[in-house]
N, C-alpha and C positions, 0 to 999 in steps of 0.2 A: 408606521413603519413601513420601510420601503421591503420589499421581498419577491423572488420568484415564485409564482404560484402556479399551479397546475391544476386546470378543472376537468380534463378530459386525457385519457391515454392516447400516446400517438409518437410522434417525432419531436425534435427540437424546437420546430415552429410553435409548440404549445407550450413553450416557456414563457409565462407575460410577467415582465416585471413592472409592479403596480403597488400602491399603497393599500397596506393590509391593517387589520385590528393590532394595536399593539400587545405583546405579549407580558404575562404577569407571572412571576415565581409562586409557586404553592408550597405545600409543606415538602421538605426534602427534596427541593429543586433550585436550581441556580438561574439567573438570568445573565447573559454574558453579551455585553456589546462586541460585535464581531467587526473585525476588520481585514479578515480573510476567511476564504472557504476551498477546501480542496476538491476537486474534480475528479471522481473515480470512474472507470467503465461501469461498475455496479449501478452508478446512478442513471446512466444512460439506459440500461436494461429495464431499471424499476419504471423510467418514464413510458415503456411500451406497454407496461400493465401485464406483461407474461414473465415476469420473473418470479423467483422463489418467495419474493416478499412484494406483496400487492399491498400499496398504502389506501388508506381511505381517502377519497377524493372530497373536496380540493385539498392538496398537499404542497408543502415548501420542500422542495429536494435538497439533498446535501446532508452528509454525517459526519465530516471533518471540517475541523475550523479553527480560528484562534481569535482572541480578543481580550477584553478585560472585564472582570466580574462588575455588574453593575448593581444587583441585588439577591440576597439570598433567603430563601425561605424557611419557615420553621423546622428546626432540627438539625440544620447544615452545619458541618464542624469542620469539612475540610477545606474550605476557601473562606474568604474573606470578600467584601466589597473593595475594588481597586486592585486585585491580585490579576496578574498578567497569567492567562492558562491557554491550553489547547483542549479542543474535544475529540476524543478518541473514539470512535466505533460505538457510538451508542449502541447497548445491547437492547433496549426498548423505551420507548417514549420518546420525547422531543420534537421539537417544532421544525426542524430544518435549517440547515446552515448557510444555505443561499438567501440570506436575510441581512438586515441591520442588526438584528437582536436574534437571540435563540434562549428559549426556556428546555433545560433537561434535566435529568436525575443527576444527582451529585457525583454519583459514581461514574460518570462520564467526562467529569472536569479534572484537569490535572495542571500541576505548574508549569509555567513556560518560563526558562530562564532566560534573563535579561539579555544574553549573547545570542539569542535566538529570535530572529524576527517573527511578525505574525505571519508572513507568507509562508515561511518555513516551519512555523507550528500547525499551518493549515496543511501542510503536506504530510504530516505525520498521521496519526489516526491508522486508517485501515492499511496503507502502504507499511508503515512501521511496525505495525503488530502482525501483519502478514508474512514479512520479512524474518522477525525474529521468532515467531511460532516456526515457520518452515525450517529455519536453520538449527535452533537450539531444542525446541521442544519436539520436532518431528524427527529431524536428520540427527540430533544430537551433535553437531559439528563442536570440534575442540582443538585446540592448538596443535599445530603441525600436520593436520589433515589438508588436503586439496580440495577445494570446491569450485565446480563450473556452474556459473551463472550465466544460462541464455536469456538473451535481450537484457543484459546488464544497463542498458542507457535509459530504461523506464523508470517512473517513480518508485516501484517496488525493488527495482533491480538495484539502482544506485544505492539504496539503503543497505540491501544486503550486501553490497560489497563492502561498505564502511563497516557493518555490523561483524561481518566475517574477520576484516582485518583486524578490526578490535579485539579478537580473541587469539590471534595470531596463526590463523589460517593463511595457506597459500591460496589466492583467487586468481581465476581463470574467467575473464567475462568477454562475452560476444556482444557484436554488434554490426549493424550492416552499412553505417554510414560514417564518415570522418569525423562528424561533430558529435555524433553520439560516442565514437570511441573515444574521442578526447574527454568526454564527461566521465565514461568508465575509468580512463587514466585518473583525472581528477579525484574521483572517488577511493583511488587507493590500488585498483586492480595491479597483481604484480603482471598479467600478461593479458592483453586484449586483442582478441582475433575476430575474424569473419564469423558470422552464425554457422555451426558446425552442419556438415551434410554426411551422407553415408560415404561420399567421396573424399572427406578431409578429416576423417577420423585420426589419421596418422598425426595432424598437427597438434591434437590434445595429447596424444600417447607420448610424443617427443617432449612436451613440456613436462610431463609428470614422468620421464624415465621409463615410459613403456607401461606403467602400472595403471594407468586412468585415474580420474577423479574419485575420492572417497564419498564425495556427495555431489550430485548433480541438482540446481534447483531448475525446474522446468516449467515455462510459461506458455508452450504451445504444444500439448502433448499428443495432440492427434497428429501433428507432423513430425515429431522428433523423437518418440518415446523408443522406437527400436533403435534409432541410431544410439542412442542412450543407453541401451543395454548393450550395446557392442563394446561402448568405450568406458563404462563405469567398472570402477576397481573391484576384485573380488571381495564380497561382503559389503560392498558398497550401498549408499542408500541413493534413490532417486525420488525426489519430493514434487508432486504436480502442484502447482499453483493455477495454472490456466490452462483451458482446453477448449476447443470451438469444434467437435466433431469426433466421428469415429476412427478407430484404427485397427488394422489386423497386425498382431505380431506373433513371432514364434516363442512361447514360453520356454521353451528349451534354452534361450540365449540366458533368462533369467535363472534358469537351474544351473547352468555352467558357471554361472558368476555367484549362486546362492546371494543375491542380491536382492534388497527390499526395494518395492515399489511402493511408496507412500503417497499420501495427498494430504492436503490441507484447505478448508473452508472456514474461515475467522468465524463465523456465527454457530459453528459447533464446539468453540472452545470452551471446556469445563471451567467453572466460576474460579476453581485455585488456580487452574494454570493461566485463566485470563489477568487475575492478580498478579502472577509472576510475569506476565507479557509487560504490565504496565511498570512494573519495577525495573524491569530490565530494560525498558526502552527510556526510562527516567534516568536511570543510572548513566547511559550511555549518552543521552543529552546533557547532564551534568557534568562529566568528565570530557565533553569536547569530541568524544570519538563519532557522535552521529550529530551530522549538520544537512538535512536533506537539501539537494540541488534543484532550485528551480527552473524550467526550461522555458515556462511563458506564462505572463500574467494578462487578464484580461479584467475590465471593470465588472461587476454584478451584472449591469443591464445588458452585457453581451453573453449572458450563459447559453443561449441557443448557438453562438458561434463557436463556444468552448466544447458543447456537444457534439457537434459535427467535426472538430479537429480530432476528438478522442474517436469518433466512429471511422475516421480515416486513418487510424493507427498512428497516432502521436506517441512518440517513443523515446524523445531526448527530455529527461528531467521530468518535472512534477508540472503539470498545469493546474494554475491556482487563479481564483477569482478574486479581486481586491474589491474592497467594500467601504463607502464613504460615510 
């Protein structure tokens, strides 16, 4: 079978498209013929060999994908051969989604509705579960509240917009470019503005009647956290999804608002919460509230180009690899 294989850690040039040994489903495992794979920033970090998870070489990258079940191992009961499925943030095991096939534990395999394309299915997994956990399990977002989503034009941000609208929240999304802003509008945001700086906080306060957002979803905390503290509503919640360095803040700002600074990393999710994540995302897929927006697709053999695009800060929709 064809796959991307990594034999040494480093940069995108070490992603090799080649023929590797076919994979076979064992006890409690499922083999899926893949048609698309999602590319996440964490995939690029893993390639360096310095991330929190260091795979054993050689390895095939990728944790998100979509396709059709080709075979099931002994004891598998949740899927059957021929089912359309997506692979969501594998908790352990698995052979990597940057390949024509994957074998992974049955708990990582979930139904993909007919109305959802394989490319959209591959855009779920890490982005969808991260968005859902941040909004509902960490921030407790509910109907009638206002949420500000920084960098809403990215793969996680656009799904967060759709999810927040699905529960009746007012959504403010930020983006830097016209194309990104259009995607945020398409996802359903009530208000789309430029990225918020210390000088433009008033634009957010104006939208919220001077109160500030009840929830802020933060993708670049080392740049924005102090600004977030200045505009968050009293008793509000800031959830950190992304960060790229250190920041000095004045804790008195948090005291004045009695706000909560929270964070999430998907791999920390307790098993009972993880099951609820899958259920919540599945419900939104089934009722049409969640439809991932694809920004760019590339063939699997161009995985190295995809990693280079991610490294340059690709932020308009989800980047997906298509697989023949």
